C-alpha positions in Angstrom: 17.1 -7.3 17.3 15.0 -10.5 16.4 15.2 -13.4 18.8 15.2 -16.6 16.6 14.8 -20.4 17.8 16.2 -22.9 15.6 14.6 -26.3 16.2 16.3 -29.5 14.2 18.0 -32.6 15.0 20.4 -32.5 12.5 23.5 -30.2 13.7 24.8 -29.4 10.2 21.3 -28.2 9.3 21.3 -26.0 12.7 24.7 -24.6 11.7 23.7 -23.7 8.1 20.3 -22.0 9.4 22.4 -20.1 12.1 25.2 -18.8 9.4 22.5 -18.0 7.2 20.7 -15.7 9.8 24.1 -14.7 11.1 25.0 -13.2 7.2 22.3 -10.9 7.0 22.3 -9.6 10.4 19.6 -8.2 13.2 18.9 -11.8 14.7 19.9 -13.2 18.0 19.8 -16.9 18.1 19.6 -20.0 20.0 19.1 -24.0 18.7 17.3 -26.8 20.2 17.8 -30.2 19.2 14.4 -31.9 19.5 10.8 -30.7 20.6 11.7 -31.1 24.1 14.5 -28.8 23.8 12.4 -26.3 21.7 9.4 -26.6 24.5 12.2 -25.1 27.3 14.0 -22.6 25.0 10.4 -21.0 24.3 10.1 -20.7 27.8 13.3 -19.5 28.9 14.9 -17.7 25.7 11.3 -16.4 24.6 11.8 -15.9 21.1 10.1 -13.8 18.8 9.9 -16.6 16.0 10.7 -20.3 15.9 11.8 -22.4 13.0 10.5 -25.7 13.6 11.5 -29.1 11.9 8.8 -31.6 11.8 10.7 -35.1 11.9 12.9 -35.3 14.9 13.5 -37.7 17.9 12.1 -37.5 21.4 9.5 -34.9 20.3 8.4 -34.4 16.9 7.8 -30.7 15.7 3.7 -31.3 15.8 3.8 -32.4 19.1 6.5 -29.5 20.2 4.4 -27.1 18.5 1.2 -28.2 20.2 2.9 -27.5 23.3 4.2 -24.3 22.5 1.0 -23.2 21.6 -0.7 -24.0 24.6 2.3 -22.6 27.1 3.8 -19.4 25.4 2.7 -19.1 21.6 5.0 -17.5 19.4 5.1 -17.3 15.6 6.3 -20.7 14.3 7.4 -21.2 10.7 7.7 -24.9 10.0 10.5 -26.4 7.9 9.1 -29.1 6.2 10.3 -31.8 3.7 9.3 -31.7 -0.2 7.0 -34.8 0.3 3.3 -35.9 0.3 3.8 -37.0 3.7 5.6 -33.8 5.0 3.0 -31.4 3.3 0.3 -33.3 5.0 2.1 -32.7 8.4 2.8 -29.1 7.5 -0.8 -28.2 6.9 -1.8 -29.8 10.3 1.1 -27.4 11.7 -0.6 -24.5 10.2 -4.1 -25.6 12.0 -2.3 -25.9 15.2 -1.3 -22.5 15.1 2.1 -22.3 13.0 2.0 -19.0 11.2 3.9 -20.3 7.7 6.1 -23.0 6.3 9.4 -23.2 4.3 9.8 -26.1 1.9 13.1 -27.9 2.5 14.7 -28.2 -1.0 16.8 -31.5 -1.7 20.7 -31.7 -2.3 23.6 -30.3 -0.4 22.2 -28.7 2.7 24.4 -25.5 2.2 23.3 -25.1 -1.5 20.0 -26.2 -1.2 19.2 -23.4 2.0 21.0 -20.9 -0.4 17.8 -21.4 -2.8 15.3 -20.5 -0.3 17.6 -17.8 1.6 15.3 -14.8 0.7 12.1 -16.8 1.2 13.1 -17.8 4.8 14.7 -14.5 5.8 11.6 -12.4 4.5 9.0 -14.8 6.0 10.9 -14.7 9.6 10.9 -11.2 9.3 7.4 -11.1 8.9 6.6 -13.3 11.4 8.6 -11.3 14.0 6.1 -8.5 13.2 3.1 -10.4 14.7 2.1 -11.3 18.3 0.3 -14.4 19.2 -2.6 -14.5 21.5 -3.8 -17.6 23.3 -5.0 -20.7 21.9 -8.0 -19.7 19.4 -11.6 -22.0 18.9 -10.1 -24.0 16.3 -7.0 -25.4 17.9 -4.4 -22.9 16.8 -3.0 -19.8 18.4 -4.0 -16.6 16.8 -1.6 -14.3 15.2 -1.9 -10.8 14.9 0.1 -7.9 13.2 1.6 -5.2 15.6 -0.1 -2.7 14.1 -3.7 -4.5 14.2 -6.0 -7.6 14.8 -5.2 -10.4 12.4 -7.4 -12.8 11.0 -8.6 -16.0 13.4 -7.2 -19.3 12.3 -9.2 -21.2 9.7 -12.8 -22.0 11.0 -13.6 -25.8 11.9 -15.6 -27.7 9.2 -19.3 -26.7 9.5 -21.4 -29.4 11.6 -20.5 -32.1 14.0 -20.0 -35.9 13.4 -17.7 -37.7 11.5 -15.4 -36.9 8.3 -17.6 -39.3 6.5 -20.8 -37.6 7.7 -19.3 -33.9 6.9 -18.3 -35.2 3.2 -21.7 -36.5 2.8 -23.6 -33.3 3.7 -21.3 -31.6 1.1 -21.9 -33.8 -1.5 -25.7 -33.2 -0.9 -25.1 -29.5 -0.7 -23.4 -29.2 -3.9 -25.8 -31.5 -5.9 -28.6 -29.4 -4.4 -26.6 -26.3 -5.8 -25.8 -27.2 -9.4 -29.4 -26.5 -10.3 -29.7 -23.5 -8.6 -26.2 -22.2 -10.3 -28.2 -23.0 -13.8 -30.6 -20.3 -12.8 -30.0 -16.7 -13.8 -26.5 -15.6 -13.0 -24.4 -12.6 -13.6 -21.5 -14.4 -16.0 -18.0 -14.1 -14.1 -14.7 -15.9 -13.2 -13.3 -15.4 -9.9 -9.2 -15.2 -9.8 -7.5 -15.1 -6.4 -3.5 -14.8 -5.9 -1.7 -15.4 -3.0 1.6 -16.5 -1.3 3.2 -16.0 2.1 0.3 -16.4 4.8 -1.9 -18.0 1.7 -3.1 -21.4 3.2 -4.7 -19.9 6.4 -6.3 -17.0 4.6 -7.4 -19.6 1.8 -8.8 -21.7 4.5 -10.8 -18.7 6.0 -12.1 -17.2 2.6 -13.0 -20.2 0.4 -15.3 -22.0 3.0 -17.2 -18.8 2.7 -18.4 -19.3 -0.9 -21.8 -21.0 -0.9 -22.4 -24.1 -2.8 -24.4 -21.6 -4.9 -21.8 -19.7 -6.1 -21.9 -19.1 -10.2 -18.4 -18.4 -11.0 -15.5 -20.7 -11.1 -12.5 -19.6 -9.0 -8.8 -20.1 -9.9 -6.2 -20.0 -7.2 -2.5 -19.2 -7.9 -0.9 -20.0 -4.6 2.8 -20.0 -4.6 3.4 -23.4 -3.4 5.7 -26.5 -4.1 4.3 -29.1 -6.6 4.1 -31.7 -3.6 1.8 -29.5 -1.6 -0.8 -28.3 -3.8 -2.7 -31.8 -4.3 -3.0 -32.6 -0.4 -3.8 -28.6 -0.1 -6.6 -28.9 -2.6 -7.8 -32.1 -1.1 -7.8 -30.1 2.3 -9.8 -27.7 0.9 -12.6 -29.9 -0.6 -13.0 -31.1 2.8 -14.2 -27.8 4.1 -15.8 -25.8 1.3 -19.2 -26.3 -0.1 -17.7 -25.8 -3.6 -15.9 -28.6 -5.4 -11.9 -27.9 -5.1 -9.5 -29.7 -7.3 -5.9 -29.2 -8.4 -5.4 -28.1 -11.9 -2.7 -31.0 -12.6 -4.2 -31.2 -16.3 -6.2 -29.6 -18.8 -9.5 -29.1 -17.1 -12.8 -27.3 -18.5 -13.4 -24.5 -16.4 -16.9 -25.3 -14.8 -19.2 -23.3 -12.0 -19.3 -24.6 -8.7 -15.4 -25.5 -8.9 -12.3 -24.0 -7.2 -9.0 -24.9 -9.2 -6.0 -24.6 -7.3 -2.7 -24.1 -9.6 -0.4 -27.0 -9.5 2.9 -26.3 -7.9 6.0 -26.6 -9.8 3.9 -25.4 -12.9 1.9 -22.1 -14.3 -1.7 -22.1 -14.5 -3.0 -20.2 -17.5 -6.4 -20.1 -19.3 -7.0 -20.8 -22.8 -10.3 -21.7 -25.1 -10.5 -25.3 -26.5 -13.6 -25.8 -28.9 -15.3 -22.5 -27.4 -15.0 -23.9 -24.0 -13.2 -22.2 -21.2 -10.0 -24.3 -20.3 -7.5 -24.1 -17.4 -3.8 -25.7 -18.3 -0.9 -26.3 -16.4 2.4 -25.3 -17.9 6.0 -25.7 -17.4 7.1 -22.6 -15.0 8.0 -19.9 -17.1 11.6 -18.2 -16.0 10.7 -15.0 -16.6 8.7 -15.2 -13.7 10.0 -15.5 -10.2 7.3 -17.1 -8.3 5.1 -20.0 -9.1 2.5 -20.4 -9.9 2.1 -17.1 -11.6 -0.5 -14.6 -10.6 0.8 -12.6 -13.4 0.4 -15.1 -16.1 -2.8 -16.3 -15.0 -4.3 -12.6 -14.9 -2.5 -12.3 -18.7 -4.0 -15.4 -19.8 -7.6 -14.7 -18.3 -7.6 -11.1 -20.2 -6.6 -13.0 -23.7 -9.7 -15.2 -23.4 -12.3 -13.7 -21.4 -14.2 -10.3 -21.7 -12.4 -7.9 -19.2 -15.8 -6.9 -17.5 -16.6 -10.6 -16.4 -13.3 -10.7 -14.5 -13.2 -10.4 -10.7 -9.6 -10.5 -9.0 -8.6 -10.7 -5.2 -5.1 -10.2 -4.1 -4.3 -11.6 -0.8 -1.1 -11.8 1.5 2.1 -12.5 -0.1 5.7 -11.2 -0.2 6.7 -9.5 -3.9 4.5 -8.1 -6.6 3.6 -11.0 -8.5 0.4 -10.3 -10.2 0.2 -6.9 -9.5 0.4 -5.3 -13.0 -2.0 -8.3 -14.3 -4.5 -7.3 -11.8 -4.1 -3.5 -12.3 -4.9 -4.1 -16.3 -7.9 -6.1 -15.2 -9.1 -3.1 -13.4 -8.0 -0.7 -15.9 -10.1 -2.6 -18.6 -13.2 -2.7 -16.4 -12.9 -5.8 -14.1 -13.2 -5.6 -10.7 -10.3 -6.0 -8.0 -9.7 -6.4 -4.4 -6.4 -6.1 -2.2 -6.2 -7.6 1.3 -5.8 -4.4 3.8 -2.8 -4.3 5.6 -4.5 -4.9 8.9 -5.1 -8.7 8.2 -2.3 -9.5 5.6 0.2 -11.8 7.0 2.4 -9.9 4.3 1.2 -6.6 2.8 3.8 -7.0 -0.2 1.6 -8.5 -3.1 -2.0 -6.6 -2.1 0.0 -3.7 -1.3 1.9 -3.3 -4.6 -1.8 -3.4 -6.2 -2.7 -0.6 -4.0 0.2 1.2 -5.2 -0.3 0.7 -8.7 -3.9 2.0 -8.4 -5.1 -1.2 -9.4 -7.4 -2.2 -6.3 -11.2 -1.4 -6.7 -11.5 -1.8 -3.1 -9.1 -2.5 -0.2 -10.9 -5.1 2.5 -9.7 -6.9 5.5 -9.8 -10.6 4.6 -13.3 -11.0 6.6 -15.3 -8.7 4.3 -13.8 -10.1 1.1 -16.2 -12.9 0.8 -19.2 -11.1 1.3 -18.1 -8.4 -1.1 -17.4 -11.5 -4.1 -20.9 -12.9 -3.3 -22.5 -9.5 -3.7 -20.7 -8.8 -7.2 -21.9 -12.5 -8.2 -25.5 -11.9 -6.8 -25.2 -14.0 -4.1 
């Protein structure tokens, strides 16, 4: 039985969420109306998982989260609004120690929650298998799976000083690296597929790619449309490489990381001989978006397979497993994140099961392998 604390200032939302989890069974449920009650219930009820709203009276979700992680760390899933403000607050929550989020769809509560039922239940069950350590060096608690150590929360940006100073240093690094990339380098393209637990995984992996990394990087992270822009901007402030949201046709360039726009699929094409990334309307034949499978298939159509390198990170489902397996079969190289570090070993596990993984590595070893393949 999973002990679940539902925190929301809306009585209707609390009721509907309770009914949703009762309908699937296996949950002992308590409710809290605001952050103060959440902190008290975390102490008294000692839940395995907390679903936490952000905007609440008396004590908001972010303040409550900071108290929870300091007093009794627990796996927290944020329930966020589909707005840019909601996205920024969600990423702040992940930095404070929340393990994941679910975006509230609009419309009638009962109908809208039904749209995210499988995602929400799946994420809560995955979160229940984590155990939380004390507050880590970046401010957030550390999550671990029951079976093995988890990767620490994303590291703080390198160096000290103001955000403006950090941005200036990143710009200088990028300018100096441009000429270094122009010198000999192995041709290649890096594809990354990721879903549940992805923001923290990407904030661990991508900052480890140096400014001289010679390949473009394309990331299909399952995420709502209003979240990918702020997420790309956040990563751009953490990474030596330039990070952008692929919200329009863009020529693919070395030294850049392209985050697929939510609410769309990201594919590769060639325009006047130049490799170009394109956003396209969601393909209804695929369940998850941006689709990792479509990205992989489009890359195989326009690139030499031997130049493709693909990394499958944490996530529920099997999106991209067939496409990445085909990349390996045709001579490309692939990595599946290992079960010991993945928040959910669904997508990488499916890749391994199909025989599509050249290597299976914990998250903290992936960047070193990718850099070795690239000659960096």
